[in-house]
N, C-alpha and C positions, 0 to 999 in steps of 0.2 A: 923956881918952880918946885913944888913938893915931889918927893919920890916915895915909893910905897914898897913895903916888905911883902912877903908872901902872905897868902890867906892864913888867918889866925886859927889856932886850935879852939875847939869848943870851950875849953877851960878859961880862955882869955876874953870871952865875949860878954861878960856880965856888964850890964849898964850901957852897952853900945848898941846903937840902932843905925841901920843902913837903909837908904832909899836907892833901889836899883831900877833903872830903866833898861829893858832889853830891846835893842834896836835891830830889827831883822830886815835884811835885804829881801825884797819880793819882786825883783826884776825878772824878766822872762827866763834867764838862764837858771833861775832857781827851780824851774820846772823840769830840768834835766833829770833823767832817770838813771844816771851812773851811780847815784845813791838810791837805794831802794826804800820806798817807792819813788822819792824825789828828794832833791836837796832841801826844798822848803819844808817838806814833812819831817825830815831829819832835824832841821832847825827848830821846828815846833815841838818835836819830841824832847829835844835837849832842854828847851825852855820849860816844858812841863816838868821835867825832872828837877830843874832848879827850883821851881815853885814848890813842888812837893817836899824837897829837901829843906827849903827855908821854913815851910810849915812845921816840919819836925824839929828843926834846930833853933830857928829864930822867928817865931810866929808874929812878933811885934814889928819886924822889919816891913818896909813898904816895897811893893813891886808894881811897876807899870810896864806897858808894852807899846812900842811904836814900830810901825812898818814904813819902809820907804822904797820907792821906785823912782819915777820922775818927780814925785812929790811925796810928802810924808803924812801919815795918819796916826793919831793917837788911837790905838785899838782899845786900850784900857788905861784910865788914869791911875795914879799912884794910890794904893790902898794897903792897909795892913794885910799881909799875906795870909796869916793864920785864919782870919775870918772871911777871906774872899778868894780862896784858892779855886773854887768851882767857877766863879765868875771870870777870873783871869784865864783859866784854861779854856772855857767856852769861847771867849773873845779871841784867844790865840788861834784856835782852830778855824776861825772865820777869815783869817788873813787872805787877801786876794792878790794875784799877780798884777803888777803895774809895769808900764813901759819905762825903760831907762834905769839909770843907777845914780841917783842924786844923794850921795852920802851927806853932803852939806845940809840939804833939807832935813834929812833924818836927824842929824846932830842938833840942828836948831829946834826941831820939835821936841827932842829928848830934853834939851836944856830948858825949854819953855815949860815942859811938864814938871821938871824939878823945881822950877820957880813958881809953879802954880798958875801958869798962864797958857796951858796947852791949847792949840788951835788958833793962837794969835799969829804965829809965824806963817807966812805964805810964800810960795815960790813966785819968782818974777818971770817975765817973758813967756815963751810958749808953754812951759809946764804949768805956770800960774793959770793960764787960760784953760788948759786941759783939766786942771784940778777943779776950777770953778764949774766946769761943764759936767764933769763926771761924778763928783762927790754927791752922794744922795743925802747926806746930812753933815753938819759941821762937827768938828771934834767936840767931845763932851767937856764941859767946863771943869777945870781942875782947881784944887785948893793947895796952897803951899804946905809943905810938911817940914817939921823940925826934926832933923836927924844929925847924927855925929858925922856921917859921911854920905856924900852923894856919888853914885856909881853908875856909869853907862857901860853896857856891854854891846859893842857894835860888831855884828856878824855880816860878812859879805863874801860873795863868790866871784866878784868881778872888779872892774875898774870904774872910777867915777866918770860919768858922762856930762855932768853939770856942776856948777858951784865951785867953791873953794873950801874943801873939807879941812885942810890944814889950818887955814886962818880961823875958821869957826872953832875948831878944836882948841886952838891956842887960847882963845877967850874963855872957853869952858874950863880949861885946866887952870888958868890964872885965877878963876873964881872959886877954886878949891875942889872941883869934882874930879874923880878918878875915871879914866877911860881905858877899858880893856878892848882890844881889837882881835877878832878871830877871822882868819881867812880860811875858806873851806874849798874842798873838791879838787881844784886843779891849779897848781902853781903857775901854769902858763897863762891863766886868765886873771888871777888875783893881782891887783896892784899893791904889792907888799910895801913898796916905797911909801905910798900914800898912807896905808894903814899903820905903818911904823911911825910916821910923822904925826898921825892923829892920836896914837896911844900915849898914855902917861908913862913915866919912867919907874923902873924898880929901884931897889936900894943900890944896885951896881950902876945905875944910870942907863940901863938898857930899856928899850921900848917894851911895854907890856902887850906885845903882839905874839900870837901863835898861829902857825899854819897847821890845819888839821885835815888829814886826808881820808878819814873814814868815819862812819856814823857812830861806832862804839866809842872811839876816842873823843868825839864831840860830846857825847853824853857824859863821859867821865870828866871832861873839862868843865862842863856846866855844873855838874854836881860839886866839884871843887869850889867853884865860884859862888856857891850858896853860902860858904863860910864868910867870915868877916875879914877885913883887911887892916893891917897895922900901918899907921902913917909915920913916916920918918920926919920928925920935927926939925 
């Protein structure tokens, strides 16, 4: 399995293009107000900063947005960030709370988005039924993109309630995508074991997982992730 170095400096980014899917937990706990005004709003703000920073540094990079609760939605397909920042931010701000925390469904939708087939993956069982009843419209059709690196940023404040996120992540990583995992708000509630297993490895073989306990640190982390990543061959 590939491992990854730290995010590259601007001087090392010439000719490199990255497709990033930001995967945002929108389970009920993300409405908690221990982060002002809520955990979800803080995640949206951090993602907005990533979009704006990529616009400034890497406008030809692609960015897409997926939300997940009991099921996953593509909020915005992958598009060149420089020409589509306003559209991305508008969709980001419309994310709605969903029941449960199915990280597996979110990873499958993010992977499908990177392959150009978003909206094809569906949940099974009870959440598949809920999804079919509650979704007002299907996910927007996506197109495959050609990039040097495919990158998923998975943010969650809780523990998986459904699916097998570790197994799904192993297939994604074997197919060459990088996964960064961010746990937020309360270490008592975040399943760090699962998020560490989902994450890719850095050059020391450590999971690319970080726990972040406040809003300012989250914004700083997302600003850093707007940079590019060097792959260990």
